[in-house]
N, C-alpha and C positions, 0 to 999 in steps of 0.2 A: 373462450380462454379473457384470465383474470391474473394484473398486474400483483404480484405474489406480495409487493409493500404495500401500496397503495386498495387494492382490490376495484380497481379500474378494469369499465370489462372490454374486450375487443373482442371483430369479428372473425372470423374465420380469416380471413382477407386477411386482415392486417396484423392476425398473434403474434408477438414477440418473441423474437429470436432466444435461443439459449444464452443468457449469462449477461440476459438485457429487461431494461424495469420501462419502465413509459416516458414519453418525453415527461412528466413535471418529476417524475424520478429521478432520473440523470441528471434534467437542471437540478433540482440537492444535491445530488451525487457530485457535480461540477461546482457546484457552490464553498464546498468543503476542502474545494482544492487548494486555499490560498494552506488550511492547515493543513495536508501531507503536505504540502513543500516546510511548511515550518519543523516539523516531524523532520525531513527530512535533514536541513541543516542544526539541529540541533543532534543528531544521530552519529550520522557520517561521516563527518569531518572525525569525531572521536577513535567510530574504528580501522576508518583509514589508518590513521596515526601511529594505534597500536598494533594492526596490521603491519603496515610498513618496519614500527620499530622494531619489533618483534623477530622479523628475514632481517633487520640489520644484522641486532646481536650476538642471530643463530649464521649467515655467513663471514662476520663479519674475520674470526678465526682461521676462516679457507679462505678469506679474499687473496689476493694475487699481487696485488702490494705496486707502487707506482701508479700514474693517474689512468691510466690506463683500469687496471685494473677497480679502480674506486669509480670510477667511470661508469664499469659496465656492472658494476656492485650497487651503483645504485641506480640505475636505471632498471637493472628488477625488481629493487623496495618500492622503488617514486611508481613502477607498474603495479605491482602486488597491489598497495597501500590508491592507486582510482581504482582498483577493480573492487576488493574491499569495501569500496565509498559506492560504488554502486549497484554492486551487489545488494549493499544495506538500502537505498534506494530504489530496486522491486522488489527490494520482498516489503519493505514497506506500497507500495503502491498493490506487491499484489493481493496483502492482507487486507486492505483496506477496501477495494474489490471483494475481497471476498466477502467482508463481513458489512457492505453491503447489500450484498447477493441474501444473506443470511438472514436479514431484515424480514421480519411478516407482521401485512396487519397485525392492529391488537384482538385480542383473542374475544373483549368484548363484545357482545352485540351492542346495532344501532338502539339509541332511545325512543322509546315508546310512549306514549300515554298511558296511562292504566287508571281504571277510571273507581272513582273514588267510595271505599267499605257503606253500605249499607247500615245505617242503623235502626 
Protein backbone atom coordinates (compact mmCIF):
# COMPACT_ATOMS: atom_id res chain seq x y z
CA UNK A 1 0.00 0.00 0.00
CA UNK A 2 1.03 3.61 -0.44
CA UNK A 3 0.60 6.70 1.67
CA UNK A 4 -1.99 8.77 -0.18
CA UNK A 5 -0.10 11.99 0.40
CA UNK A 6 3.55 11.23 -0.34
CA UNK A 7 3.22 7.82 -2.04
CA UNK A 8 5.61 6.12 0.40
CA UNK A 9 5.11 2.39 -0.01
CA UNK A 10 4.39 0.01 2.85
CA UNK A 11 4.07 -3.75 3.03
CA UNK A 12 0.83 -5.42 4.10
CA UNK A 13 2.17 -5.99 7.61
CA UNK A 14 2.86 -2.28 8.12
CA UNK A 15 -0.18 -0.98 6.26
CA UNK A 16 -1.65 2.28 7.52
CA UNK A 17 -5.02 2.38 9.22
CA UNK A 18 -7.86 4.39 7.73
CA UNK A 19 -7.56 8.06 8.56
CA UNK A 20 -3.76 7.83 9.01
CA UNK A 21 -0.79 8.77 6.89
CA UNK A 22 2.85 7.75 7.10
CA UNK A 23 4.96 8.99 10.01
CA UNK A 24 6.55 11.77 7.96
CA UNK A 25 3.17 13.10 6.81
CA UNK A 26 1.72 12.84 10.32
CA UNK A 27 4.74 14.80 11.54
CA UNK A 28 3.95 17.50 8.96
CA UNK A 29 0.39 17.59 10.26
CA UNK A 30 1.63 18.01 13.83
CA UNK A 31 3.96 20.79 12.69
CA UNK A 32 0.85 22.76 11.66
CA UNK A 33 -0.49 22.68 15.23
CA UNK A 34 0.49 26.34 15.97
CA UNK A 35 -1.46 27.46 12.91
CA UNK A 36 -4.57 25.55 13.99
CA UNK A 37 -4.20 26.97 17.50
CA UNK A 38 -4.02 30.50 16.07
CA UNK A 39 -7.19 29.89 14.04
CA UNK A 40 -8.95 28.73 17.19
CA UNK A 41 -7.81 31.84 19.08
CA UNK A 42 -9.05 34.06 16.26
CA UNK A 43 -12.48 32.48 15.75
CA UNK A 44 -13.60 30.83 19.00
CA UNK A 45 -13.88 33.91 21.29
CA UNK A 46 -15.99 36.03 18.92
CA UNK A 47 -18.35 33.13 18.23
CA UNK A 48 -18.65 32.42 21.95
CA UNK A 49 -19.35 36.08 22.73
CA UNK A 50 -21.89 36.32 19.92
CA UNK A 51 -23.71 33.16 21.00
CA UNK A 52 -23.71 34.20 24.66
CA UNK A 53 -24.87 37.72 23.85
CA UNK A 54 -27.69 36.52 21.63
CA UNK A 55 -28.92 34.09 24.28
CA UNK A 56 -28.66 36.80 26.94
CA UNK A 57 -30.74 39.13 24.77
CA UNK A 58 -33.38 36.44 24.24
CA UNK A 59 -33.55 35.49 27.93
CA UNK A 60 -33.56 39.04 29.27
CA UNK A 61 -37.33 39.58 28.85
CA UNK A 62 -38.16 36.31 30.61
CA UNK A 63 -35.64 36.57 33.47
CA UNK A 64 -36.79 35.67 36.95
CA UNK A 65 -35.57 38.91 38.50
CA UNK A 66 -33.43 39.34 41.57
CA UNK A 67 -29.96 37.98 42.27
CA UNK A 68 -30.96 34.33 41.93
CA UNK A 69 -32.57 34.87 38.52
CA UNK A 70 -29.55 36.85 37.31
CA UNK A 71 -27.20 34.10 38.49
CA UNK A 72 -29.22 31.41 36.74
CA UNK A 73 -29.42 33.41 33.53
CA UNK A 74 -25.69 34.20 33.57
CA UNK A 75 -24.78 30.57 34.17
CA UNK A 76 -26.93 29.47 31.22
CA UNK A 77 -25.41 32.15 29.00
CA UNK A 78 -21.84 31.25 30.07
CA UNK A 79 -22.45 27.56 29.45
CA UNK A 80 -23.77 28.38 25.97
CA UNK A 81 -20.75 30.56 25.24
CA UNK A 82 -18.31 27.86 26.37
CA UNK A 83 -20.18 25.28 24.28
CA UNK A 84 -20.06 27.51 21.20
CA UNK A 85 -16.33 28.10 21.66
CA UNK A 86 -15.65 24.40 22.16
CA UNK A 87 -17.74 23.56 19.11
CA UNK A 88 -15.74 26.03 17.05
CA UNK A 89 -12.45 24.48 18.18
CA UNK A 90 -13.73 21.00 17.35
CA UNK A 91 -14.89 22.19 13.94
CA UNK A 92 -11.44 23.67 13.21
CA UNK A 93 -9.71 20.42 14.22
CA UNK A 94 -12.13 18.25 12.25
CA UNK A 95 -11.89 20.40 9.13
CA UNK A 96 -8.08 20.57 9.27
CA UNK A 97 -7.83 16.78 9.61
CA UNK A 98 -10.26 16.22 6.74
CA UNK A 99 -8.31 18.60 4.51
CA UNK A 100 -5.05 16.86 5.47
CA UNK A 101 -6.47 13.45 4.60
CA UNK A 102 -7.76 14.78 1.27
CA UNK A 103 -4.28 15.88 0.20
CA UNK A 104 -2.99 13.67 -2.55
CA UNK A 105 0.40 13.20 -4.15
CA UNK A 106 1.18 15.45 -7.06
CA UNK A 107 -0.35 14.39 -10.35
CA UNK A 108 2.91 14.86 -12.23
CA UNK A 109 5.02 11.75 -12.82
CA UNK A 110 8.61 11.58 -11.66
CA UNK A 111 11.03 13.48 -13.89
CA UNK A 112 13.09 11.46 -16.33
CA UNK A 113 15.89 12.32 -18.68
CA UNK A 114 14.94 12.07 -22.35
CA UNK A 115 17.51 11.49 -25.11
CA UNK A 116 18.35 14.52 -27.21
CA UNK A 117 16.72 14.63 -30.64
CA UNK A 118 18.84 13.43 -33.57
CA UNK A 119 19.69 15.94 -36.26
